[in-house]
C-alpha positions as CSV (number, residue, x, y, z in Angstrom):
1,M,127.0,124.9,47.9
2,N,126.1,121.7,50.2
3,K,126.1,118.2,48.8
4,L,122.3,118.1,48.2
5,E,122.5,121.4,46.0
6,E,125.6,120.2,44.2
7,T,124.2,116.9,43.3
8,R,121.0,118.4,41.9
9,R,123.2,120.7,39.9
10,Y,125.0,117.5,38.6
11,M,121.5,116.1,37.7
12,Q,120.6,119.2,35.9
13,I,123.7,118.8,33.8
14,L,123.0,115.2,33.0
15,N,119.3,115.9,32.3
16,L,117.8,114.2,35.1
17,P,115.0,116.5,35.9
18,W,112.9,114.0,37.8
19,G,115.7,113.2,40.4
20,R,116.8,116.7,40.6
21,D,113.3,117.6,41.7
22,N,112.8,114.8,43.8
23,L,116.1,114.0,45.3
24,A,115.1,115.2,49.0
25,Q,112.1,113.1,49.1
26,A,113.9,110.1,47.7
27,L,116.4,110.5,50.4
28,E,114.0,110.6,53.0
29,R,112.3,107.3,51.6
30,A,115.6,105.6,51.5
31,N,116.6,106.6,54.9
32,A,113.3,105.3,56.3
33,K,113.6,102.0,54.5
34,E,117.3,101.7,55.3
35,I,117.8,100.3,51.6
36,S,121.1,99.8,50.3
37,Y,123.0,102.4,48.0
38,L,122.6,100.1,45.1
39,E,118.7,99.8,45.8
40,F,118.6,103.7,46.1
41,I,120.3,104.3,42.8
42,N,118.3,101.7,41.0
43,Q,114.9,103.2,42.4
44,L,116.0,106.7,41.5
45,L,116.9,105.9,37.9
46,S,113.8,104.0,37.7
47,E,111.5,106.8,38.7
48,E,113.6,109.1,36.2
49,M,113.0,106.4,33.5
50,T,109.2,106.4,34.2
51,A,108.8,110.1,34.3
52,R,110.7,110.4,30.9
53,E,108.6,107.8,29.3
54,Q,105.5,109.5,30.3
55,K,106.8,112.8,29.0
56,A,107.5,111.2,25.6
57,E,104.1,109.5,25.4
58,Q,102.4,113.0,26.2
59,R,104.5,114.3,23.4
60,R,103.6,111.8,20.8
61,I,99.9,112.1,21.8
62,K,100.1,116.0,21.2
63,A,101.9,115.6,18.2
64,A,99.4,113.2,16.7
65,G,96.8,116.0,16.5
66,F,93.8,114.1,17.4
67,P,90.6,116.1,17.4
68,Y,89.6,114.6,20.9
69,L,90.9,111.8,23.2
70,K,88.6,108.8,23.1
71,T,89.7,105.4,24.3
72,V,88.5,101.9,23.5
73,E,86.6,101.8,26.9
74,D,84.5,104.9,26.0
75,F,83.5,102.9,22.6
76,D,80.0,101.6,22.8
77,F,80.3,98.2,21.3
78,G,76.4,97.3,22.1
79,F,75.5,100.5,19.9
80,Q,77.9,99.6,17.2
81,R,78.1,95.8,16.5
82,S,79.8,95.9,13.1
83,I,83.3,95.6,15.1
84,T,83.5,93.6,18.2
85,R,85.7,94.2,21.3
86,K,87.8,91.1,20.6
87,Q,88.6,92.3,17.2
88,V,89.7,95.6,18.7
89,N,91.9,94.0,21.2
90,Q,93.6,92.0,18.4
91,L,94.1,95.2,16.8
92,L,95.7,96.6,19.7
93,D,98.7,94.3,19.7
94,M,99.8,96.6,16.9
95,Q,101.2,93.9,14.7
96,W,99.5,95.2,11.9
97,I,101.3,98.4,12.2
98,E,104.7,96.4,12.3
99,K,103.5,95.0,8.9
100,A,102.5,98.4,7.5
101,Y,98.8,97.1,7.1
102,N,95.7,99.4,6.8
103,L,92.4,99.7,8.5
104,V,89.2,101.0,6.6
105,F,86.3,101.9,8.4
106,L,83.1,102.6,6.0
107,G,79.7,103.8,7.0
108,P,77.3,106.7,7.3
109,P,78.2,109.6,9.8
110,G,77.9,109.1,13.5
111,V,78.4,105.4,13.7
112,G,81.7,105.5,15.4
113,K,84.3,105.2,12.7
114,T,86.2,108.6,14.0
115,H,86.0,107.4,17.6
116,I,87.5,104.1,16.9
117,S,90.2,105.3,14.8
118,V,91.2,107.8,17.6
119,A,91.0,105.2,20.2
120,I,93.2,102.8,18.2
121,G,95.5,105.8,17.3
122,L,95.9,106.9,21.1
123,E,96.8,103.3,22.0
124,A,99.5,103.3,19.4
125,A,101.0,106.6,20.4
126,K,101.1,105.3,24.0
127,K,103.0,102.2,22.9
128,G,105.6,104.4,21.3
129,Y,104.4,104.8,17.6
130,R,104.5,108.1,15.8
131,V,101.0,109.0,14.8
132,S,99.5,111.5,12.6
133,F,95.7,112.3,12.5
134,V,94.4,114.5,9.4
135,T,91.1,114.9,7.8
136,M,90.8,114.5,4.2
137,E,90.0,118.1,3.6
138,E,93.3,119.2,5.7
139,L,95.5,116.7,3.9
140,I,94.3,118.1,0.6
141,R,95.1,121.6,1.6
142,H,98.5,120.7,3.0
143,L,99.4,118.8,-0.2
144,Q,98.5,121.8,-2.3
145,M,100.4,124.2,-0.1
146,E,103.4,122.1,0.4
147,S,105.8,123.9,-2.1
148,V,104.9,127.3,-0.8
149,V,104.1,127.2,2.8
150,A,106.7,126.0,5.5
151,R,104.0,124.6,7.8
152,S,102.2,122.6,5.2
153,R,105.8,121.4,4.2
154,Q,106.4,120.2,7.6
155,K,102.9,118.7,8.1
156,V,103.4,116.6,4.9
157,K,107.1,115.7,6.1
158,K,105.7,114.5,9.5
159,I,103.1,112.4,8.0
160,I,105.6,110.5,5.8
161,K,107.7,109.9,8.8
162,S,104.8,108.5,10.9
163,D,104.2,105.1,11.8
164,L,100.3,105.3,11.6
165,V,98.6,108.0,9.4
166,I,94.7,108.5,10.2
167,I,92.8,110.0,7.2
168,D,89.5,110.8,8.5
169,E,86.3,112.0,6.5
170,I,87.1,110.8,3.0
171,G,84.0,111.4,0.9
172,F,82.4,114.3,2.6
173,L,83.7,116.7,-0.1
174,P,84.5,115.9,-3.6
175,I,88.0,116.7,-5.0
176,S,89.4,117.5,-8.2
177,R,91.3,115.5,-10.6
178,Q,94.5,117.4,-9.5
179,E,93.9,116.8,-5.9
180,A,93.1,113.1,-6.5
181,N,96.5,113.0,-8.1
182,L,98.1,114.6,-4.9
183,F,96.3,112.2,-2.9
184,F,97.4,109.3,-5.0
185,Q,101.1,110.4,-4.5
186,I,100.8,110.4,-0.8
187,I,99.3,107.1,-0.7
188,S,101.9,105.7,-3.0
189,T,104.6,107.1,-0.6
190,L,103.2,105.5,2.3
191,Y,102.3,102.2,0.9
192,E,104.0,99.3,2.3
193,E,105.9,101.8,4.6
194,T,103.4,103.2,6.9
195,S,100.1,102.0,8.2
196,I,97.0,104.1,7.3
197,I,93.7,104.1,9.0
198,V,91.0,105.5,6.6
199,T,87.4,106.4,7.4
200,S,84.7,107.2,4.7
201,N,81.1,107.5,4.6
202,K,81.2,106.3,1.1
203,G,81.8,102.7,-0.2
204,F,84.5,101.9,-2.3
205,E,82.3,101.9,-5.5
206,D,81.4,105.6,-4.9
207,W,85.0,106.7,-4.8
208,V,85.3,107.2,-8.5
209,E,82.4,109.9,-8.6
210,L,84.2,111.4,-5.6
211,M,87.6,111.6,-7.1
212,G,86.6,112.0,-10.7
213,D,89.2,109.8,-12.2
214,P,88.6,106.0,-12.6
215,V,92.2,105.3,-13.3
216,I,93.5,107.4,-10.2
217,T,90.9,106.0,-7.9
218,T,91.6,102.3,-8.8
219,A,95.3,103.1,-8.2
220,I,94.4,104.4,-4.8
221,L,92.2,101.6,-3.7
222,D,94.7,99.3,-5.0
223,R,97.3,100.5,-2.5
224,I,95.0,101.0,0.4
225,A,93.3,97.8,0.2
226,H,96.1,95.5,-0.9
227,H,97.1,94.7,2.8
228,S,94.1,95.9,5.0
229,E,91.2,95.1,7.1
230,I,88.0,96.4,6.0
231,F,85.0,97.0,8.5
232,N,81.5,98.3,7.1
233,F,79.8,100.0,10.1
234,T,76.2,100.2,10.1
235,G,73.2,101.8,11.9
236,D,71.9,105.2,12.9
237,S,74.0,108.0,14.1
238,Y,75.1,107.7,17.8
239,R,75.2,111.4,18.0
240,L,71.5,111.8,16.9
241,K,70.4,109.1,19.1
242,N,72.0,110.4,22.2
243,R,71.5,114.1,21.3
244,D,71.1,116.8,24.1
245,T,67.9,118.6,23.6
246,I,67.1,122.1,24.8
247,L,63.3,121.6,25.5
248,K,62.7,118.8,28.0
């Protein structure tokens, strides 16, 4: 075994996959530039760290469970004027996550609530935060099955351990009093520990009818809204306005 192969084997043992796979090219660049031994080691380890951080970022994004990947740059602030680019840029500093504050996006379907939630969640994942995206329907199903289904138990555990939880589409389907109680319990667990982004097609005044119990609803809203920024989205559906048609 020559020195190159032996060094690669050491890198494999030390869990340095980028250096193992790119050692020959890195040596060629170092020889061409006639850099010092220290500079060579520094560059090699720097590239290893960059590759490791990129892989960790991709793992966090995949683990978040986003329905699609949309960025802030994709968001049409000209169409949806209820939130400004300046406001979103302020949110992207993620200080609100550090303080376990919540964001609430209210408005009719198609006005960009989920898009901006995903965009903010994606940036949070890129910056190292653990993010979980779940629709209200999925969340209730997992909470109901938590005690009997391992997958649901793991999902709920992952949600609780997240730095940011995005709960999408509250209000599309009514829930029972028992389901509302389960929702209250998870919100109580997350309260002042984990940031939450909520999207809903119904205003807070309609949540009592949605959840069927004014006491539980008030308790839920109290915890969500206590430390929060609330945005009321208005306007027509972006999807309908920009729909693709079959007949031209």
